[in-house]
C-alpha positions in Angstrom: -37.5 -84.8 58.0 -35.8 -86.8 60.8 -32.1 -86.5 60.1 -31.3 -88.7 63.1 -33.4 -91.5 61.7 -31.8 -91.2 58.3 -28.3 -91.3 59.8 -29.2 -94.2 62.1 -30.4 -96.3 59.2 -27.1 -95.8 57.6 -25.2 -96.6 60.8 -27.3 -99.7 61.4 -26.6 -101.0 57.8 -22.9 -100.6 57.2 -23.2 -101.6 53.5 -25.1 -98.4 52.9 -22.0 -96.4 53.5 -20.3 -98.2 50.7 -23.4 -97.7 48.5 -23.4 -93.9 49.2 -19.6 -93.6 48.5 -20.0 -95.5 45.2 -23.0 -93.5 44.1 -21.2 -90.2 44.9 -18.2 -91.0 42.7 -15.6 -92.0 45.3 -13.1 -94.7 44.3 -11.0 -97.5 45.9 -13.8 -98.1 48.4 -13.1 -101.8 48.7 -9.4 -101.5 49.3 -7.3 -103.1 52.0 -7.6 -100.0 54.2 -11.3 -100.6 55.0 -10.8 -102.3 58.3 -12.1 -101.7 61.8 -14.4 -98.8 62.4 -13.5 -96.8 59.3 -14.1 -96.7 55.6 -11.1 -95.3 53.6 -11.3 -94.4 49.9 -10.1 -92.0 47.2 -11.8 -88.7 46.3 -11.3 -89.5 42.6 -9.8 -92.1 40.3 -6.1 -92.4 40.8 -6.1 -90.5 44.1 -4.8 -91.5 47.5 -6.9 -94.5 48.7 -6.7 -93.3 52.3 -7.5 -89.6 51.8 -11.2 -90.0 52.6 -12.3 -91.3 55.9 -15.8 -92.2 57.1 -16.4 -93.4 60.7 -18.9 -96.3 60.7 -20.3 -95.5 64.2 -20.9 -91.7 63.8 -20.6 -91.1 60.1 -18.1 -88.3 60.8 -15.9 -87.8 57.7 -12.8 -86.1 56.5 -11.1 -85.6 53.2 -7.5 -84.9 54.2 -6.3 -84.0 50.7 -8.9 -81.2 50.4 -9.2 -80.1 54.0 -12.9 -81.1 54.3 -14.3 -82.0 57.7 -17.8 -83.0 58.5 -20.0 -86.1 58.2 -21.1 -88.3 55.3 -23.8 -85.8 54.4 -21.5 -82.8 54.1 -19.0 -85.0 52.3 -21.5 -86.0 49.6 -22.7 -82.4 49.4 -19.1 -81.2 48.7 -18.3 -84.0 46.3 -21.4 -83.5 44.1 -21.8 -79.7 44.7 -25.3 -80.1 46.0 -27.3 -78.0 48.6 -28.0 -79.6 51.9 -31.6 -80.1 51.0 -30.8 -81.8 47.7 -28.2 -84.0 49.4 -30.7 -85.2 51.9 -33.2 -85.9 49.1 -30.6 -87.8 47.1 -29.5 -90.0 50.1 -33.1 -90.7 51.2 -33.9 -92.0 47.7 -30.7 -94.0 47.4 -31.1 -95.9 50.7 -35.0 -96.1 50.5 -35.3 -94.1 53.6 -38.9 -93.8 54.9 -39.1 -90.5 56.8 -40.9 -90.8 60.1 -41.6 -88.0 62.6 -41.7 -90.1 65.7 -39.6 -90.0 68.9 -37.2 -92.9 68.9 -34.6 -93.8 71.5 -31.0 -93.2 70.7 -28.7 -96.2 71.0 -26.3 -94.3 73.3 -28.5 -94.7 76.4 -32.1 -95.2 77.3 -32.0 -92.2 79.6 -34.6 -89.9 78.0 -37.2 -88.7 80.4 -40.6 -87.5 79.6 -40.1 -84.1 78.0 -42.5 -81.2 77.8 -43.0 -80.3 74.1 -43.4 -76.8 72.9 -46.7 -77.5 71.2 -49.2 -80.3 70.8 -47.5 -83.3 69.5 -50.6 -84.6 67.8 -49.0 -83.3 64.6 -47.6 -86.6 63.1 -46.1 -85.1 60.0 -44.8 -81.7 59.1 -46.5 -80.2 56.0 -43.9 -78.5 53.8 -44.4 -75.6 51.4 -42.7 -74.6 48.2 -40.4 -71.6 48.3 -43.0 -69.8 46.2 -45.1 -69.3 49.3 -42.7 -66.5 50.2 -44.1 -64.6 47.2 -47.1 -63.7 49.4 -44.8 -61.5 51.5 -42.3 -58.7 51.1 -38.9 -60.4 51.5 -36.6 -57.6 52.6 -34.5 -57.0 55.7 -36.3 -55.5 58.7 -35.0 -52.2 60.1 -36.0 -53.3 63.6 -33.9 -56.4 63.3 -31.0 -54.4 61.9 -31.1 -52.2 65.1 -31.2 -55.4 67.1 -27.9 -56.5 65.6 -29.1 -58.9 62.9 -27.2 -58.1 59.7 -28.6 -57.4 56.3 -26.8 -60.5 54.9 -28.1 -62.8 57.6 -31.7 -61.6 57.2 -31.4 -62.3 53.5 -30.1 -65.8 54.2 -33.1 -66.6 56.5 -35.6 -64.9 54.2 -36.8 -62.3 56.8 -39.6 -60.2 55.4 -42.9 -58.4 56.1 -46.5 -59.4 56.1 -48.6 -56.5 55.0 -51.8 -58.2 56.2 -50.8 -58.7 59.8 -48.2 -55.9 60.1 -45.6 -58.4 61.3 -42.0 -59.2 60.5 -41.9 -62.7 59.2 -39.3 -65.4 59.8 -39.7 -68.7 57.9 -39.1 -71.9 59.8 -37.8 -75.0 58.0 -37.7 -78.7 58.7 -34.3 -80.3 59.3 -34.0 -80.9 55.6 -34.4 -77.2 54.8 -37.9 -77.1 53.5 -40.4 -74.4 54.8 -42.8 -75.7 57.4 -44.1 -72.5 58.9 -43.8 -68.8 59.4 -43.5 -66.9 62.6 -44.6 -63.2 62.8 -43.2 -60.5 65.1 -45.2 -57.3 65.6 -43.3 -54.5 63.9 -43.5 -52.2 66.9 -41.6 -51.6 70.2 -44.4 -51.1 72.7 -46.7 -54.1 72.9 -50.1 -53.7 74.3 -51.4 -56.2 76.9 -53.9 -57.5 74.5 -51.3 -58.1 71.8 -48.9 -61.0 71.2 -45.4 -60.0 70.2 -45.0 -63.3 68.3 -47.7 -65.3 66.5 -47.4 -68.0 63.8 -48.7 -66.8 60.5 -48.4 -70.4 59.2 -48.7 -72.7 62.3 -46.4 -75.6 62.8 -45.1 -77.7 65.8 -41.8 -76.2 66.9 -41.0 -79.4 68.7 -40.6 -81.2 65.4 -37.9 -79.0 64.0 -34.9 -76.8 65.0 -34.3 -73.3 63.7 -31.0 -73.0 61.9 -30.4 -76.8 61.6 -30.0 -77.0 57.8 -28.4 -73.6 57.5 -25.7 -74.2 60.1 -25.3 -78.0 59.6 -22.0 -77.7 57.7 -20.4 -75.2 60.1 -21.4 -77.3 63.1 -19.8 -80.3 61.6 -16.6 -78.3 60.9 -16.4 -76.7 64.3 -17.9 -79.6 66.3 -19.7 -77.1 68.4 -23.4 -76.3 69.0 -24.8 -73.3 70.9 -28.5 -73.7 71.8 -30.7 -70.6 72.3 -34.4 -70.2 72.5 -35.5 -67.6 69.8 -34.9 -67.7 66.1 -33.6 -64.2 66.5 -30.9 -65.6 68.8 -29.6 -67.8 66.0 -29.5 -64.9 63.5 -27.8 -62.6 66.0 -25.1 -65.1 66.7 -24.5 -65.6 63.0 -24.3 -61.8 62.6 -21.4 -61.9 65.1 -19.7 -64.6 63.1 -20.9 -67.4 65.4 -22.7 -69.7 62.9 -23.2 -72.7 65.1 -26.4 -71.6 66.8 -29.6 -73.7 66.9 -33.0 -72.3 68.1 -35.7 -74.3 69.9 -38.4 -71.7 69.8 -38.9 -71.9 73.6 -37.4 -73.3 76.8 -38.3 -76.9 76.3 -36.4 -79.7 74.4 -38.4 -82.4 72.8 -37.0 -85.9 72.3 -37.1 -85.3 68.5 -34.9 -82.2 68.9 -32.6 -83.9 71.4 -32.1 -86.9 69.1 -31.3 -84.8 66.1 -28.9 -82.4 67.9 -27.0 -85.4 69.3 -26.9 -87.0 65.9 -24.6 -84.1 64.8 -22.0 -85.7 67.2 -20.6 -82.3 68.3 -17.8 -82.5 70.7 -19.2 -79.6 72.7 -22.8 -78.3 73.3 -23.6 -75.1 75.2 -27.2 -74.5 76.3 -27.9 -70.7 76.5 -31.5 -70.2 77.7 -33.0 -66.8 78.4 -32.4 -65.0 81.7 -35.0 -65.6 84.4 -35.4 -69.4 84.0 -34.3 -71.5 86.9 -30.9 -73.2 86.8 -32.7 -76.5 86.9 -34.3 -76.0 83.5 -31.0 -75.4 81.9 -29.2 -78.2 83.8 -31.9 -80.8 82.8 -31.8 -79.7 79.2 -28.0 -80.1 79.2 -28.2 -83.6 80.7 -30.6 -84.6 77.9 -27.8 -83.8 75.4 -25.0 -85.7 77.1 -23.5 -88.7 75.4 -21.4 -91.0 77.6 -20.8 -94.2 75.6 -18.7 -94.9 72.5 -18.8 -91.2 71.8 -18.4 -88.7 74.6 -19.3 -85.0 74.3 -18.9 -82.1 76.6 -22.1 -80.4 77.6 -22.6 -77.2 79.6 -25.2 -74.6 80.3 -24.9 -70.9 80.8 -26.1 -69.6 84.2 -25.3 -66.0 85.2 -26.1 -66.5 88.9 -24.9 -63.0 89.8 -26.5 -61.3 86.8 -23.1 -60.0 85.8 -23.9 -60.0 82.1 -27.6 -60.7 82.0 -29.5 -58.1 84.1 -32.0 -59.6 86.5 -35.6 -59.5 85.2 -34.4 -58.6 81.6 -35.3 -62.0 80.1 -32.3 -61.4 77.7 -31.0 -64.2 75.6 -27.2 -64.6 75.9 -27.1 -63.9 72.1 -28.4 -60.4 72.9 -24.9 -59.5 74.3 -22.1 -58.0 72.2 -19.6 -60.6 71.0 -16.9 -59.8 73.6 -19.4 -59.9 76.5 -20.9 -63.1 75.0 -17.5 -64.8 75.0 -16.9 -63.7 78.6 -20.3 -65.0 79.6 -19.5 -68.4 78.2 -16.1 -68.5 79.9 -17.2 -67.3 83.3 -20.8 -68.6 83.5 -20.8 -72.0 81.8 -21.4 -75.0 84.1 -20.6 -78.5 82.9 -22.9 -81.5 83.5 
C-alpha cells in the first residue's frame, strides 16, 4: 500500500475531501466557512460548523471541540472508531484508489536523486498475508529483547515471537496499511559464528517498499508532528519502550524513493535521522536532504552525528535508540545537525 499515492489522489481531487467527510458522518460540510485552503464542518448534527478543520493541501486535520489532531485518515479513524488498516481500506474503496507500488515524484520539488534501494526493486507488488500466518510461530515476548530494553507490552504490540524451525526470534513486517508482508528472524544467541547470519528473512520481502512502524505509529506521528528515523526494527521498538512512539525503521542505511515519499506525506514538522554509529556523515546528511520540504509546507530536518563519539562509542555500530532515554535526549540536543 502506497499511502503517499492515496493521499495525493485526495489532494489532487478536492471534491474527494467532501466525499470522505460526508461518508464519515460529518455535517455542515458545504457551509459558508469552506473557503480558501480549508474545509470546515461539524463533528455531528447540531455541532459547531467550524470545529473540524481539514487542510486541502496537506490533509492535516483538527477537531477543536474534541482535542483531536492528525490528518484526514486519523480523523476518519477516530470518527468511525476504526483501526488504521480498516480506515485505509474504507477510504481506498470510497475514492476508487488503485494501489500502485511505484516510485512517483512528489509535487514539492523534483529533487530526488537516484537512491540505492535496500533490496532488488524488481518486486512490483508486496504480497500480503493473513494474520493467521502467525499461528505457525510461538508468539510470545523474547527474553533477549527484554534484556535489550524492549518491553513486554511493545513486543506484544509488534507480535514478536519465536520460530522453532530456525531457532530465531521473529519480527513481522507490515506494509504501510498494516498488513503482514514478511517476517525477519534474529538468531536467539549472543555469540554469532562467522558462518552465521544474525538476521535473515523467514518470509522474504523488499524492505524498500515498506517502513517498519508506519501503521503502528501513524497516529502519534500526526499528533506530535515528529519522526525519528532509525535503521533496525529493534530501534523502533526500543524507542517506543522508552515512551518515544514516533520511530520509523528502514531496515538498513538506505532510503528508497518510495520510503521518502511516504515519510514526507506524513507532513511532520520535524524529522530526525538517527543512523547507526560508524556510517559516514555524508550518508546521514544525504538522507536528511531527501526528506526536506521547502515549498508550500516547510519542515525541519536534521541528522544525528556524534563526531566525538561522546555517546556512541567508536566502532560500536550502536543505534542511537540503544542509549538510555536521558542520554538519547542529550545526543539529539548536542549532536543533531540541520540541513
